[in-house]
Structures are given as structure tokens and as C-alpha cells.
Gaussian input, Z-matrix of N, CA and C with variables (Angstrom, degrees):
# hf/3-21g

backbone

0 1
 N
 C     1     B1
 C     2     B2     1     A1
 N     3     B3     2     A2     1     D1
 C     4     B4     3     A3     2     D2
 C     5     B5     4     A4     3     D3
 N     6     B6     5     A5     4     D4
 C     7     B7     6     A6     5     D5
 C     8     B8     7     A7     6     D6
 N     9     B9     8     A8     7     D7
 C    10    B10     9     A9     8     D8
 C    11    B11    10    A10     9     D9
 N    12    B12    11    A11    10    D10
 C    13    B13    12    A12    11    D11
 C    14    B14    13    A13    12    D12
 N    15    B15    14    A14    13    D13
 C    16    B16    15    A15    14    D14
 C    17    B17    16    A16    15    D15
 N    18    B18    17    A17    16    D16
 C    19    B19    18    A18    17    D17
 C    20    B20    19    A19    18    D18
 N    21    B21    20    A20    19    D19
 C    22    B22    21    A21    20    D20
 C    23    B23    22    A22    21    D21
 N    24    B24    23    A23    22    D22
 C    25    B25    24    A24    23    D23
 C    26    B26    25    A25    24    D24
 N    27    B27    26    A26    25    D25
 C    28    B28    27    A27    26    D26
 C    29    B29    28    A28    27    D27
 N    30    B30    29    A29    28    D28
 C    31    B31    30    A30    29    D29
 C    32    B32    31    A31    30    D30
 N    33    B33    32    A32    31    D31
 C    34    B34    33    A33    32    D32
 C    35    B35    34    A34    33    D33
 N    36    B36    35    A35    34    D34
 C    37    B37    36    A36    35    D35
 C    38    B38    37    A37    36    D36
 N    39    B39    38    A38    37    D37
 C    40    B40    39    A39    38    D38
 C    41    B41    40    A40    39    D39
 N    42    B42    41    A41    40    D40
 C    43    B43    42    A42    41    D41
 C    44    B44    43    A43    42    D42
 N    45    B45    44    A44    43    D43
 C    46    B46    45    A45    44    D44
 C    47    B47    46    A46    45    D45
 N    48    B48    47    A47    46    D46
 C    49    B49    48    A48    47    D47
 C    50    B50    49    A49    48    D48
 N    51    B51    50    A50    49    D49
 C    52    B52    51    A51    50    D50
 C    53    B53    52    A52    51    D51
 N    54    B54    53    A53    52    D52
 C    55    B55    54    A54    53    D53
 C    56    B56    55    A55    54    D54
 N    57    B57    56    A56    55    D55
 C    58    B58    57    A57    56    D56
 C    59    B59    58    A58    57    D57
 N    60    B60    59    A59    58    D58
 C    61    B61    60    A60    59    D59
 C    62    B62    61    A61    60    D60
 N    63    B63    62    A62    61    D61
 C    64    B64    63    A63    62    D62
 C    65    B65    64    A64    63    D63
 N    66    B66    65    A65    64    D64
 C    67    B67    66    A66    65    D65
 C    68    B68    67    A67    66    D66
 N    69    B69    68    A68    67    D67
 C    70    B70    69    A69    68    D68
 C    71    B71    70    A70    69    D69
 N    72    B72    71    A71    70    D70
 C    73    B73    72    A72    71    D71
 C    74    B74    73    A73    72    D72
 N    75    B75    74    A74    73    D73
 C    76    B76    75    A75    74    D74
 C    77    B77    76    A76    75    D75
 N    78    B78    77    A77    76    D76
 C    79    B79    78    A78    77    D77
 C    80    B80    79    A79    78    D78
 N    81    B81    80    A80    79    D79
 C    82    B82    81    A81    80    D80
 C    83    B83    82    A82    81    D81
 N    84    B84    83    A83    82    D82
 C    85    B85    84    A84    83    D83
 C    86    B86    85    A85    84    D84
 N    87    B87    86    A86    85    D85
 C    88    B88    87    A87    86    D86
 C    89    B89    88    A88    87    D87
 N    90    B90    89    A89    88    D88
 C    91    B91    90    A90    89    D89
 C    92    B92    91    A91    90    D90
 N    93    B93    92    A92    91    D91
 C    94    B94    93    A93    92    D92
 C    95    B95    94    A94    93    D93
 N    96    B96    95    A95    94    D94
 C    97    B97    96    A96    95    D95
 C    98    B98    97    A97    96    D96
 N    99    B99    98    A98    97    D97
 C   100   B100    99    A99    98    D98
 C   101   B101   100   A100    99    D99
 N   102   B102   101   A101   100   D100
 C   103   B103   102   A102   101   D101
 C   104   B104   103   A103   102   D102
 N   105   B105   104   A104   103   D103
 C   106   B106   105   A105   104   D104
 C   107   B107   106   A106   105   D105
 N   108   B108   107   A107   106   D106
 C   109   B109   108   A108   107   D107
 C   110   B110   109   A109   108   D108
 N   111   B111   110   A110   109   D109
 C   112   B112   111   A111   110   D110
 C   113   B113   112   A112   111   D111
 N   114   B114   113   A113   112   D112
 C   115   B115   114   A114   113   D113
 C   116   B116   115   A115   114   D114
 N   117   B117   116   A116   115   D115
 C   118   B118   117   A117   116   D116
 C   119   B119   118   A118   117   D117
 N   120   B120   119   A119   118   D118
 C   121   B121   120   A120   119   D119
 C   122   B122   121   A121   120   D120
 N   123   B123   122   A122   121   D121
 C   124   B124   123   A123   122   D122
 C   125   B125   124   A124   123   D123
 N   126   B126   125   A125   124   D124
 C   127   B127   126   A126   125   D125
 C   128   B128   127   A127   126   D126
 N   129   B129   128   A128   127   D127
 C   130   B130   129   A129   128   D128
 C   131   B131   130   A130   129   D129
 N   132   B132   131   A131   130   D130
 C   133   B133   132   A132   131   D131
 C   134   B134   133   A133   132   D132
 N   135   B135   134   A134   133   D133
 C   136   B136   135   A135   134   D134
 C   137   B137   136   A136   135   D135
 N   138   B138   137   A137   136   D136
 C   139   B139   138   A138   137   D137
 C   140   B140   139   A139   138   D138
 N   141   B141   140   A140   139   D139
 C   142   B142   141   A141   140   D140
 C   143   B143   142   A142   141   D141
 N   144   B144   143   A143   142   D142
 C   145   B145   144   A144   143   D143
 C   146   B146   145   A145   144   D144
 N   147   B147   146   A146   145   D145
 C   148   B148   147   A147   146   D146
 C   149   B149   148   A148   147   D147
 N   150   B150   149   A149   148   D148
 C   151   B151   150   A150   149   D149
 C   152   B152   151   A151   150   D150
 N   153   B153   152   A152   151   D151
 C   154   B154   153   A153   152   D152
 C   155   B155   154   A154   153   D153
 N   156   B156   155   A155   154   D154
 C   157   B157   156   A156   155   D155
 C   158   B158   157   A157   156   D156
 N   159   B159   158   A158   157   D157
 C   160   B160   159   A159   158   D158
 C   161   B161   160   A160   159   D159
 N   162   B162   161   A161   160   D160
 C   163   B163   162   A162   161   D161
 C   164   B164   163   A163   162   D162
 N   165   B165   164   A164   163   D163
 C   166   B166   165   A165   164   D164
 C   167   B167   166   A166   165   D165
 N   168   B168   167   A167   166   D166
 C   169   B169   168   A168   167   D167
 C   170   B170   169   A169   168   D168
 N   171   B171   170   A170   169   D169
 C   172   B172   171   A171   170   D170
 C   173   B173   172   A172   171   D171
 N   174   B174   173   A173   172   D172
 C   175   B175   174   A174   173   D173
 C   176   B176   175   A175   174   D174
 N   177   B177   176   A176   175   D175
 C   178   B178   177   A177   176   D176
 C   179   B179   178   A178   177   D177
 N   180   B180   179   A179   178   D178
 C   181   B181   180   A180   179   D179
 C   182   B182   181   A181   180   D180
 N   183   B183   182   A182   181   D181
 C   184   B184   183   A183   182   D182
 C   185   B185   184   A184   183   D183
 N   186   B186   185   A185   184   D184
 C   187   B187   186   A186   185   D185
 C   188   B188   187   A187   186   D186
 N   189   B189   188   A188   187   D187
 C   190   B190   189   A189   188   D188
 C   191   B191   190   A190   189   D189
 N   192   B192   191   A191   190   D190
 C   193   B193   192   A192   191   D191
 C   194   B194   193   A193   192   D192
 N   195   B195   194   A194   193   D193
 C   196   B196   195   A195   194   D194
 C   197   B197   196   A196   195   D195
 N   198   B198   197   A197   196   D196
 C   199   B199   198   A198   197   D197
 C   200   B200   199   A199   198   D198
 N   201   B201   200   A200   199   D199
 C   202   B202   201   A201   200   D200
 C   203   B203   202   A202   201   D201
 N   204   B204   203   A203   202   D202
 C   205   B205   204   A204   203   D203
 C   206   B206   205   A205   204   D204
 N   207   B207   206   A206   205   D205
 C   208   B208   207   A207   206   D206
 C   209   B209   208   A208   207   D207
 N   210   B210   209   A209   208   D208
 C   211   B211   210   A210   209   D209
 C   212   B212   211   A211   210   D210
 N   213   B213   212   A212   211   D211
 C   214   B214   213   A213   212   D212
 C   215   B215   214   A214   213   D213
 N   216   B216   215   A215   214   D214
 C   217   B217   216   A216   215   D215
 C   218   B218   217   A217   216   D216
 N   219   B219   218   A218   217   D217
 C   220   B220   219   A219   218   D218
 C   221   B221   220   A220   219   D219
 N   222   B222   221   A221   220   D220
 C   223   B223   222   A222   221   D221
 C   224   B224   223   A223   222   D222
 N   225   B225   224   A224   223   D223
 C   226   B226   225   A225   224   D224
 C   227   B227   226   A226   225   D225
 N   228   B228   227   A227   226   D226
 C   229   B229   228   A228   227   D227
 C   230   B230   229   A229   228   D228
 N   231   B231   230   A230   229   D229
 C   232   B232   231   A231   230   D230
 C   233   B233   232   A232   231   D231
 N   234   B234   233   A233   232   D232
 C   235   B235   234   A234   233   D233
 C   236   B236   235   A235   234   D234
 N   237   B237   236   A236   235   D235
 C   238   B238   237   A237   236   D236
 C   239   B239   238   A238   237   D237
 N   240   B240   239   A239   238   D238
 C   241   B241   240   A240   239   D239
 C   242   B242   241   A241   240   D240
 N   243   B243   242   A242   241   D241
 C   244   B244   243   A243   242   D242
 C   245   B245   244   A244   243   D243
 N   246   B246   245   A245   244   D244
 C   247   B247   246   A246   245   D245
 C   248   B248   247   A247   246   D246
 N   249   B249   248   A248   247   D247
 C   250   B250   249   A249   248   D248
 C   251   B251   250   A250   249   D249
 N   252   B252   251   A251   250   D250
 C   253   B253   252   A252   251   D251
 C   254   B254   253   A253   252   D252
 N   255   B255   254   A254   253   D253
 C   256   B256   255   A255   254   D254
 C   257   B257   256   A256   255   D255
 N   258   B258   257   A257   256   D256
 C   259   B259   258   A258   257   D257
 C   260   B260   259   A259   258   D258

   B1=1.4461
   B2=1.5189
   B3=1.3202
   B4=1.4564
   B5=1.5227
   B6=1.3132
   B7=1.4574
   B8=1.5213
   B9=1.3411
   B10=1.4537
   B11=1.5247
   B12=1.3323
   B13=1.4586
   B14=1.5230
   B15=1.3236
   B16=1.4624
   B17=1.5244
   B18=1.3327
   B19=1.4620
   B20=1.5221
   B21=1.3345
   B22=1.4566
   B23=1.5217
   B24=1.3271
   B25=1.4594
   B26=1.5207
   B27=1.3267
   B28=1.4634
   B29=1.5303
   B30=1.3064
   B31=1.4616
   B32=1.5107
   B33=1.3050
   B34=1.4572
   B35=1.5237
   B36=1.3342
   B37=1.4655
   B38=1.5262
   B39=1.3125
   B40=1.4658
   B41=1.5199
   B42=1.3220
   B43=1.4640
   B44=1.5243
   B45=1.3329
   B46=1.4692
   B47=1.5252
   B48=1.3230
   B49=1.4719
   B50=1.5165
   B51=1.3086
   B52=1.4522
   B53=1.5156
   B54=1.3326
   B55=1.4643
   B56=1.5254
   B57=1.3061
   B58=1.4621
   B59=1.5292
   B60=1.3238
   B61=1.4677
   B62=1.5277
   B63=1.3444
   B64=1.4621
   B65=1.5310
   B66=1.3433
   B67=1.4652
   B68=1.5274
   B69=1.3376
   B70=1.4673
   B71=1.5283
   B72=1.3305
   B73=1.4642
   B74=1.5264
   B75=1.3409
   B76=1.4614
   B77=1.5285
   B78=1.3365
   B79=1.4639
   B80=1.5262
   B81=1.3203
   B82=1.4678
   B83=1.5276
   B84=1.3252
   B85=1.4673
   B86=1.5243
   B87=1.3310
   B88=1.4663
   B89=1.5185
   B90=1.3432
   B91=1.4609
   B92=1.5199
   B93=1.3159
   B94=1.4644
   B95=1.5282
   B96=1.3185
   B97=1.4566
   B98=1.5198
   B99=1.3357
   B100=1.4622
   B101=1.5186
   B102=1.3086
   B103=1.4563
   B104=1.5195
   B105=1.3366
   B106=1.4606
   B107=1.5219
   B108=1.3173
   B109=1.4572
   B110=1.5122
   B111=1.3250
   B112=1.4580
   B113=1.5166
   B114=1.3118
   B115=1.4589
   B116=1.5261
   B117=1.3037
   B118=1.4624
   B119=1.5208
   B120=1.2976
   B121=1.4600
   B122=1.5163
   B123=1.3041
   B124=1.4630
   B125=1.5258
   B126=1.3312
   B127=1.4586
   B128=1.5218
   B129=1.2986
   B130=1.4571
   B131=1.5266
   B132=1.3270
   B133=1.4576
   B134=1.5245
   B135=1.3003
   B136=1.4591
   B137=1.5236
   B138=1.3367
   B139=1.4624
   B140=1.5231
   B141=1.3405
   B142=1.4624
   B143=1.5294
   B144=1.3312
   B145=1.4660
   B146=1.5227
   B147=1.3399
   B148=1.4573
   B149=1.5258
   B150=1.3283
   B151=1.4582
   B152=1.5189
   B153=1.3382
   B154=1.4630
   B155=1.5217
   B156=1.3209
   B157=1.4542
   B158=1.5210
   B159=1.3363
   B160=1.4638
   B161=1.5193
   B162=1.3307
   B163=1.4624
   B164=1.5271
   B165=1.3311
   B166=1.4559
   B167=1.5140
   B168=1.3129
   B169=1.4628
   B170=1.5274
   B171=1.3442
   B172=1.4599
   B173=1.5331
   B174=1.3313
   B175=1.4610
   B176=1.5299
   B177=1.3195
   B178=1.4617
   B179=1.5244
   B180=1.3438
   B181=1.4715
   B182=1.5225
   B183=1.3187
   B184=1.4629
   B185=1.5208
   B186=1.3291
   B187=1.4614
   B188=1.5178
   B189=1.3186
   B190=1.4613
   B191=1.5228
   B192=1.3132
   B193=1.4577
   B194=1.5247
   B195=1.3420
   B196=1.4604
   B197=1.5231
   B198=1.3515
   B199=1.4692
   B200=1.5198
   B201=1.3334
   B202=1.4604
   B203=1.5227
   B204=1.3255
   B205=1.4587
   B206=1.5237
   B207=1.3351
   B208=1.4653
   B209=1.5208
   B210=1.3503
   B211=1.4636
   B212=1.5290
   B213=1.3362
   B214=1.4606
   B215=1.5255
   B216=1.3285
   B217=1.4687
   B218=1.5271
   B219=1.3322
   B220=1.4626
   B221=1.5282
   B222=1.3326
   B223=1.4652
   B224=1.5283
   B225=1.3454
   B226=1.4692
   B227=1.5224
   B228=1.3176
   B229=1.4650
   B230=1.5301
   B231=1.3288
   B232=1.4676
   B233=1.5303
   B234=1.3444
   B235=1.4641
   B236=1.5246
   B237=1.3307
   B238=1.4668
   B239=1.5264
   B240=1.3249
   B241=1.4666
   B242=1.5263
   B243=1.3429
   B244=1.4657
   B245=1.5260
   B246=1.3333
   B247=1.4711
   B248=1.5266
   B249=1.3338
   B250=1.4619
   B251=1.5196
   B252=1.3418
   B253=1.4573
   B254=1.5181
   B255=1.3236
   B256=1.4683
   B257=1.5249
   B258=1.3354
   B259=1.4778
   B260=1.5182
   A1=109.52
   A2=115.25
   A3=119.37
   A4=109.13
   A5=115.45
   A6=121.59
   A7=109.39
   A8=115.69
   A9=120.52
   A10=108.68
   A11=116.43
   A12=121.10
   A13=107.12
   A14=116.56
   A15=122.27
   A16=109.66
   A17=116.43
   A18=121.06
   A19=106.24
   A20=115.84
   A21=120.89
   A22=110.39
   A23=115.30
   A24=119.82
   A25=104.67
   A26=118.67
   A27=120.11
   A28=113.36
   A29=115.00
   A30=122.78
   A31=106.48
   A32=118.14
   A33=119.71
   A34=112.65
   A35=117.70
   A36=118.92
   A37=109.77
   A38=116.94
   A39=121.54
   A40=112.79
   A41=118.10
   A42=120.51
   A43=110.22
   A44=117.44
   A45=119.49
   A46=110.80
   A47=116.24
   A48=120.77
   A49=110.45
   A50=115.61
   A51=121.45
   A52=114.21
   A53=118.17
   A54=120.87
   A55=111.75
   A56=116.72
   A57=122.19
   A58=108.55
   A59=117.70
   A60=121.40
   A61=112.14
   A62=116.90
   A63=120.03
   A64=110.42
   A65=117.31
   A66=120.74
   A67=111.00
   A68=117.29
   A69=121.15
   A70=110.29
   A71=117.18
   A72=121.27
   A73=110.42
   A74=117.24
   A75=120.91
   A76=110.63
   A77=117.41
   A78=121.55
   A79=110.87
   A80=117.05
   A81=121.41
   A82=111.56
   A83=116.66
   A84=121.32
   A85=112.17
   A86=118.21
   A87=122.21
   A88=113.86
   A89=114.69
   A90=121.04
   A91=111.74
   A92=114.28
   A93=122.18
   A94=107.60
   A95=115.91
   A96=119.87
   A97=107.25
   A98=116.13
   A99=121.59
   A100=110.57
   A101=115.84
   A102=121.86
   A103=106.27
   A104=116.10
   A105=119.95
   A106=109.77
   A107=115.85
   A108=123.31
   A109=107.50
   A110=116.62
   A111=120.16
   A112=109.04
   A113=115.86
   A114=122.08
   A115=109.14
   A116=117.60
   A117=122.34
   A118=109.70
   A119=117.15
   A120=119.49
   A121=110.40
   A122=115.28
   A123=121.30
   A124=110.23
   A125=116.78
   A126=120.37
   A127=109.91
   A128=116.23
   A129=120.70
   A130=110.05
   A131=114.84
   A132=122.28
   A133=106.97
   A134=116.51
   A135=120.91
   A136=108.95
   A137=116.30
   A138=121.49
   A139=109.65
   A140=117.14
   A141=118.97
   A142=109.66
   A143=116.02
   A144=120.44
   A145=109.77
   A146=115.03
   A147=122.09
   A148=108.01
   A149=116.46
   A150=121.21
   A151=108.10
   A152=116.07
   A153=121.25
   A154=108.69
   A155=115.75
   A156=120.55
   A157=109.10
   A158=115.77
   A159=122.19
   A160=107.26
   A161=116.92
   A162=122.71
   A163=111.77
   A164=116.69
   A165=121.86
   A166=115.46
   A167=117.67
   A168=121.71
   A169=110.24
   A170=116.59
   A171=121.91
   A172=109.43
   A173=116.51
   A174=122.10
   A175=108.78
   A176=116.78
   A177=122.34
   A178=108.15
   A179=116.78
   A180=121.69
   A181=111.13
   A182=115.21
   A183=120.60
   A184=107.52
   A185=115.62
   A186=118.32
   A187=110.15
   A188=113.70
   A189=121.59
   A190=107.34
   A191=116.88
   A192=122.34
   A193=108.78
   A194=116.50
   A195=120.34
   A196=113.07
   A197=116.46
   A198=119.43
   A199=109.21
   A200=115.87
   A201=121.95
   A202=106.76
   A203=116.43
   A204=121.13
   A205=109.61
   A206=116.98
   A207=119.75
   A208=112.37
   A209=117.56
   A210=120.29
   A211=109.87
   A212=115.48
   A213=121.25
   A214=112.00
   A215=117.81
   A216=119.88
   A217=111.41
   A218=117.21
   A219=119.92
   A220=110.17
   A221=116.88
   A222=120.99
   A223=110.75
   A224=117.27
   A225=121.08
   A226=111.32
   A227=116.77
   A228=120.75
   A229=110.42
   A230=116.52
   A231=121.09
   A232=110.05
   A233=116.49
   A234=121.05
   A235=111.26
   A236=117.30
   A237=119.66
   A238=112.06
   A239=117.33
   A240=120.86
   A241=112.76
   A242=117.01
   A243=120.57
   A244=113.69
   A245=117.38
   A246=123.60
   A247=114.20
   A248=116.74
   A249=121.65
   A250=108.50
   A251=116.44
   A252=121.45
   A253=108.50
   A254=115.72
   A255=120.87
   A256=108.86
   A257=117.06
   A258=119.66
   A259=111.50
   D1=148.42
   D2=175.72
   D3=-135.19
   D4=153.12
   D5=-179.44
   D6=-108.43
   D7=153.36
   D8=179.39
   D9=-153.82
   D10=145.44
   D11=172.65
   D12=-95.47
   D13=125.80
   D14=-179.40
   D15=-132.46
   D16=155.51
   D17=173.61
   D18=-100.41
   D19=119.04
   D20=-174.41
   D21=-159.41
   D22=167.87
   D23=168.56
   D24=-82.62
   D25=113.21
   D26=-174.75
   D27=-73.32
   D28=139.48
   D29=172.28
   D30=-129.91
   D31=134.98
   D32=-176.57
   D33=-98.78
   D34=-8.61
   D35=179.55
   D36=-137.44
   D37=177.61
   D38=-176.03
   D39=-101.90
   D40=9.01
   D41=178.53
   D42=-69.64
   D43=158.89
   D44=177.08
   D45=-60.22
   D46=151.92
   D47=-179.70
   D48=-55.06
   D49=133.98
   D50=178.68
   D51=92.06
   D52=-15.35
   D53=-179.10
   D54=-76.91
   D55=-26.88
   D56=-178.23
   D57=-111.23
   D58=127.90
   D59=-177.90
   D60=-62.66
   D61=-38.97
   D62=-179.52
   D63=-65.90
   D64=-42.91
   D65=179.02
   D66=-66.02
   D67=-38.52
   D68=178.54
   D69=-62.72
   D70=-41.48
   D71=178.37
   D72=-64.92
   D73=-43.40
   D74=178.77
   D75=-62.40
   D76=-39.21
   D77=179.52
   D78=-63.71
   D79=-39.55
   D80=178.52
   D81=-63.30
   D82=-33.43
   D83=-179.06
   D84=-74.39
   D85=-18.38
   D86=176.80
   D87=86.76
   D88=-167.08
   D89=-176.30
   D90=-66.55
   D91=143.11
   D92=176.54
   D93=-142.30
   D94=160.45
   D95=171.90
   D96=-80.11
   D97=131.59
   D98=-175.33
   D99=-134.23
   D100=144.98
   D101=171.24
   D102=-96.11
   D103=121.49
   D104=179.65
   D105=-123.56
   D106=153.46
   D107=175.63
   D108=-113.68
   D109=126.54
   D110=176.85
   D111=-79.48
   D112=135.53
   D113=-177.38
   D114=-108.71
   D115=121.46
   D116=179.84
   D117=-116.78
   D118=55.30
   D119=-176.68
   D120=-126.11
   D121=165.63
   D122=178.29
   D123=-102.47
   D124=22.98
   D125=179.25
   D126=-63.56
   D127=151.14
   D128=179.17
   D129=-89.73
   D130=61.23
   D131=178.28
   D132=-122.40
   D133=133.23
   D134=179.02
   D135=-84.64
   D136=121.19
   D137=-178.89
   D138=-127.97
   D139=156.37
   D140=172.94
   D141=-67.40
   D142=161.61
   D143=-178.46
   D144=-126.94
   D145=154.31
   D146=179.61
   D147=-142.72
   D148=147.11
   D149=175.50
   D150=-94.88
   D151=127.00
   D152=178.41
   D153=-128.17
   D154=164.09
   D155=177.74
   D156=-102.03
   D157=124.79
   D158=176.95
   D159=-125.75
   D160=118.45
   D161=-178.43
   D162=51.63
   D163=42.36
   D164=177.29
   D165=78.79
   D166=4.78
   D167=-178.56
   D168=-117.80
   D169=135.58
   D170=178.16
   D171=-75.68
   D172=126.56
   D173=-177.68
   D174=-128.97
   D175=135.27
   D176=176.98
   D177=-91.40
   D178=121.32
   D179=-176.03
   D180=-127.59
   D181=147.03
   D182=169.34
   D183=-76.09
   D184=149.70
   D185=176.16
   D186=-143.94
   D187=161.48
   D188=174.29
   D189=-121.57
   D190=129.74
   D191=179.31
   D192=-76.73
   D193=118.99
   D194=-178.01
   D195=-99.23
   D196=-36.87
   D197=-175.44
   D198=-157.15
   D199=139.67
   D200=172.57
   D201=-112.45
   D202=123.36
   D203=-179.61
   D204=-86.34
   D205=145.10
   D206=-177.01
   D207=-73.29
   D208=-25.60
   D209=177.28
   D210=-160.48
   D211=175.70
   D212=-176.97
   D213=-63.20
   D214=-38.10
   D215=-178.25
   D216=-64.72
   D217=-38.79
   D218=177.02
   D219=-64.90
   D220=-40.82
   D221=178.69
   D222=-64.05
   D223=-42.71
   D224=179.11
   D225=-63.64
   D226=-41.83
   D227=178.82
   D228=-61.99
   D229=-46.38
   D230=179.11
   D231=-62.32
   D232=-42.43
   D233=-179.55
   D234=-61.29
   D235=-44.85
   D236=-178.86
   D237=-68.46
   D238=-35.58
   D239=179.30
   D240=-72.77
   D241=-24.03
   D242=-173.93
   D243=-120.56
   D244=15.31
   D245=175.94
   D246=58.86
   D247=44.37
   D248=173.80
   D249=-105.44
   D250=151.92
   D251=173.60
   D252=-91.30
   D253=143.48
   D254=176.46
   D255=-90.88
   D256=149.26
   D257=178.45
   D258=-68.68

């Protein structure tokens, strides 16, 4: 598994948009900087998915939302303290 900070509209589950109250609220708030973990397992758990670029190729990956930052400065501080690249 690997972690990455991305700017996205966060969703915490894999249900369709609007089916989950928490996801609907997050969607209304708009894009935020988020720490996500890519999941490369065959577990029978439903997770949201995101398209990322790996070695120049677009790949669809499952992810787990680990942290939502309140603003860009908080995300930058976390990135510098934990050796992550910012988008």
C-alpha cells in the first residue's frame, strides 16, 4: 500500500453519490486536500475508486480516505513533515 496527498472531493464510502449523508455533505463542501491510501487487495470490501497515473499510464485504484486537511497550508505542513509530495 502507498499513501498520497491529493486534491479531490472526498468520499468515504463506495455508495453512489447522494446515498450516504456523510458523502453528500463532503460533496457540498467541495474539493479538499486529502491523504489517501491505495488498496491493492482482493478483500471483499467495497471502497471508492480513483484514477491515478502510474508510469505514464492511467490506472483505476481502490482507496481508503485517511485524513481530510482543513486547508492547503495544513496539507503542506503535513507533507513536509512526512515526506509526501503535494499535487
